[in-house]
N, C-alpha and C positions, 0 to 999 in steps of 0.2 A: 697445851699454851706452851712456850717455848721457855726455857732456861734463862738465865744472864748469859749464857754461851753460846746460844742460838737465836737466830731470826727467821721471821717467817717471809718467805720467798714469794713473789708473785702467783706462783701456781698453788699457794697455801700449805707446802709443805716447809719443813725447817731448811734451814740454810746455814752455812757455815760464816761466822764472820770472820772478815779477812780486811788485810788494808792494800793499799795500792802495789808493795812490793811481791803480792802473789803473781803478779803478771811475770815475773822473770822468773821464778820456779817453774811456771806453768809452760812459756815458751821454750825452756830447754828441754821440760820432758815429753811436749807435743812433736818437739823437731827430733828428738830420739827415738820417739815409738814409730814415729814415720819412716825415718833411714832404715831402722831396723827390720821394724816388720816387713816394709815392701822390700829391701835390700836381700833378706835373708830367707824369702818365702819359696825360692826353688830350691834351698838347701835343707831347710827346716818344714817339712811338710805342717809339723804341728807346731805352731808360735803361741805362747801363754803369756798374757800379761796378768800379774799378781801385783794386787794393791791391798797391804795386810791392815792399813788405818784408813779405809776408803772415805770415812764422813759420810756425808747427805749428797753428794754428788752436784752440788751448787756451793758457790761461794756469794756472798755479799758485800760488798767494801762498805764498810759501815758508815764513813761520813760521807758520802755519795748515794747509797742504795744502789749502785750499780750491780748488776747479777753478773757472775762470769761460771762458765763449765767447772767443774771439780776434776782432780784427776781420772776419774773413773768415766765421766762422758767424754774427754779429750782421750784416753785409751779408746774409746770405742768408735772413732772416728779412724784407726787404723787396722790395719789387715792383719792383725792377729785371728788365731783360729778359735782361741778360748780366752774368755776373761773370768776371773776370780778377783771378786771383792770382799774383804774380810771387815766388818765394822762389830765393834763390842757393844757399842750404845743402840739400845731398842729402839729407840726415836729415829735416831742416824739411820740405821739400817732400814727402818720401815721407808723413809722417804726416799732412801738410794733404790731400795728394791722397785717403787713405783715408778722411777725416773726411768731408770736402767730397761725396766719393762718396755717404755716407751720408745726407746731405741735399739733393742736388741734382745728380741725374750730368749737368745743362746746364752747370754751371760748371766753367770750365777753369784747370787749375793748371800753371803754367811753372816749370821751373826753369832761374834764368839769371839775368845781371846786368840788371836792370831798364833801366841807362844805355846799356848796349850798343844793348838790345832799343829804345829810344826814338832814339838816333841814327838806326837803321834804319827809322823810321816804322812800327814795328811796335807802336806803343800809339797810332797815329791812328786815330778812329774818326770818321769823316763822318757827317753826318745824326744825331747821336746827342746826349745830353744824358750828359755823364760827371761821376761824384762821383770823383774821385781821392785816395786816403788815403796819405798818405807819412808815415812814421812810423818815422825813423830812430834809431840809439842816438847818433850824433854827424855833425858838419857833414862830415865826410867821406865819408857815403853819399849827400851829398845833391849833386852838383858841379852849378853855377850852367848849364853845358853843357848837360847832359841835362835839368835843370829847364825852361830855356827851350825846348828842343825840345819836350818834352812840352807846353807850354802853348802853343806855336806851331802845333802838329801838331791841335789841338783848339780848333777854333770856340766851342764851347760846353762849358765845364769850368770846376766848381767844385773848389777845391784844400783840402782839409783836411790842414794839416800841420802835426807838432808841432815845434817851433823849440828846440833844446837849447843853450840859451844858459849852462845852468850848466855842464854836465861839459866840453861842446864847445868854449865858447869862454870863457869866464870864469875857468876854472881854467888854462887853457893860454894864456892872454894873454901870460903873460912869456915862454914857449916860442916863439909868433908872432913878437913884437916883438924877442925876439934873433935869430931865425933867419937865417941869409944861403943858405939852401939856395934853390934856382930856384925850386922847387914845393912849398908848405905845403897843407895840409887849408883852410885858410883863402883861399888863392890859388884855389883850385879852387871852394871856397862860392859864393864872391864871383865868381867867374870874371875877376878884375883884382888889379893888384899895386899900385895905389896906396894901400891902408891903410899900408903901410910909410912913408909920409911924415906919416901921424899924429904928433902929439905927444900922448899920454894922460896923465894924471895917477895913474891907478887902474886896476887891472882891470875895475872896474866900469864907469868911461867907456870902457874899450876896448872891453867887452862891448857898451854903448849905442850907439856909432858903427858896430860891424857890422851891429848890429840895423837903424837906420835907413838904413846904405846897402843893405842886403837888402829894405827895405820900397820904397825909391825906385826901386829895377832891378824891381820885380814891378810898382810904379804906372807903368812907363816902356811896360810890356806891357798897360797899360789896366786891373791888378789890383787893386782897391780890398781892402782888409783890414777884415774884421769885428771888434768888439769881441772882445780875444784872452781865454782863458780860461788863468788858471794853475793847474799842477797842483804840489800841494805834497808832501812827504814829511817829517816830523816838524818840521813849520811851515817848510821850507826850501823855495823853489822852486827845480823840478827843470828844468821847462819849459815853454813855452807853448803852447796849440791855439789854432792861427788858420786861418782861414777868407779863402781869397781866392777873388775872382769878378769878371768882367766886368761883370755883370748885378744891377742893384739888388735884385731879387727874391731872391737870394740872403740877401743882408743883412736882409731881410724874414722871411725863413725865421728865420735865424739868430736874431734877436732875437726870436722866439717862443719858440725850443727853450732858451735860457738861462735863462729866467726860472725855472727849477726844477732845483737842483742835483740831485747824484746820491743826496742823503739825502732828497729829497723837499721841501725846505725851498726858499721864494721868495727869490731873488736880488734884491737892490736893483741896480737898473742906473742 
């Protein structure tokens, strides 16, 4: 039986409940996988796609019932040599394993906590180009210690990450500011407690400072951010899709793929 956060798809396995906005995120993921896996295959014989919160592999639009491939099935359509999908939930991991096996038996699905795997060095891929997709539902799923270990453990890695600033930061700003707890999700996300000394006049200002600090920490690891794409629902921003990379070629690819949005319309840059 599915949980309230799961739906059953036409193949009898669980699917991830989604909104129409998932098309935008997956559009850019699809295009970036395509341009990178194909464009770099002569330079990098080993090209790894890593999805650390992979889900069941299928999304289902809640109000229409339409089924769409999730990030793992999108990545399997492209010219990577290795695929590693990590999912902590046993039911979701089982569904993903069955779906992936039908498409490419070489792809690996691991049920586990990506932060633990990263801390043990099990997400290090020497002599490989890695495209990592980090798609949390909240900032608590992306502790800085684990993210930093992942980035330091891979010399050549492009990070595609959704930054959940609406639900993860803005709506919880007052709770974070008023909290006297030793450890909050924000402490873990930034990997520091200095934010407690900030004096902000609004939740929006607080959110902006959190994001600015996160980007500062990424830049300290030599990761530059390309132009971020905002994903909205009913005209309200939900999160940003950001690309981080140490190499300028990644930004060159990104600038090419964001010229056309998920509807086929050209975007003004």
